[in-house]
N, C-alpha and C positions, 0 to 999 in steps of 0.2 A: 724579886728578892726583897724588895722593900716591905712587902706585906709580911713575909716570913720574919724579918727583923723586927717589925712592929709587934708581931705576936710574941716573939721571944722577950721583948722589953716590956710587954703589957701595955702597949700604946694603941689607942683606937684611931686617933687622927694620923693617918699615914702621910698625908700631904704636909701637915704641920711638922711631923717628925723630919721629913725630907728637907723642909725649909729651915729647920733648927740645927741641923748637924752639918758640919763641913764635909765636902765630898771625899777628902782623904779618909776621914773617920768612917764614912759609909763604905768605901772600898775595903777598908780593914775588916769591917763586920762581914762584908760579903766573903772575903777570903776565909774567915772563921767559920761562917755558916757552910761554905762549900766543903769544909773538912768533915763536917758532921753528916751522918746519913739521914735521909728523910725520915720523918716520924713513922710512916707506914712500914719502913724497913725495920726499924727498931721494934715496933709492935709485932711484926711478923716473926722476928727472931725470938722475942720473948714468949709468944704463943707456941712456937715450934719447940722451944726448950721445955715448956710445961707439958706439951703433948708428949715429948720424948721421955720426960720423967715419969709420967703416968703410964705410958706403954711399957716403959722399962720395968716398972714395978709389977706389971701384970703379964709379962711375957718373958720367955727365956731366950728368945732370939734378940740379937743385938741390932739396933737400927741406926741409921745415919740421920743426923739432924735434917738434912736436906729432904728426907722422906716426908717431913712434916711441914715443909714450907710451901704454902699455896701459891704465892705470887711469884717470887723470884726463883724458886726451885733450887735454892742453894748457890754457892759461889760459882759453880761451873756452868749452870744453865739459867737462862732468863725466860724459860718457856712459861707462859701463863696457861692456867687450866681454863681455857675459854671454849674449847670444843667438847661436846658431850662425851666423846670416846675417852679423852684425858680425864674428865671429871669422874666417869664411871670407873676407870682404872684406879684412880686415887681412892675413891670410896671403897673399892674392893680391897685394896692394900691396907687401908686403915681398919676396915672391919676385921681382916685376917690378923693384923698386928694386935688388935684388942681381943683376940680369941673368939671372934664371932664367925658366923657362917651366913652366906647369902642364900636366902630362900627364893625359890621360883614363885612367880605369881600364883596365888591361890593355895600354895603349900602351907599347911598349918604350922604354927609357931611351936617351938620346942618347949615353951613354958607351959 
């Protein structure tokens, strides 16, 4: 948590920071930082919202925000897309949501 605090405060010398602040103040900062989601979750949510806006503008179907979350899979699921089957399923869903079609290998493009 000390490195996260140092990053938040723009401090490079983590050891120096730890030596310069009282333990009580460090604990308070820890509590504050624990209330905030990690940066990767904030980034994922923002990207999912952008994807949802884009797809919503190009599709008549309504989509849930969780459909666009790659890592956390939304609030109910924490499944990661680590196995090829899940990745392929997600790619097919995104392609369909964007109005595309999946071509078979060797099949000519519609363009």
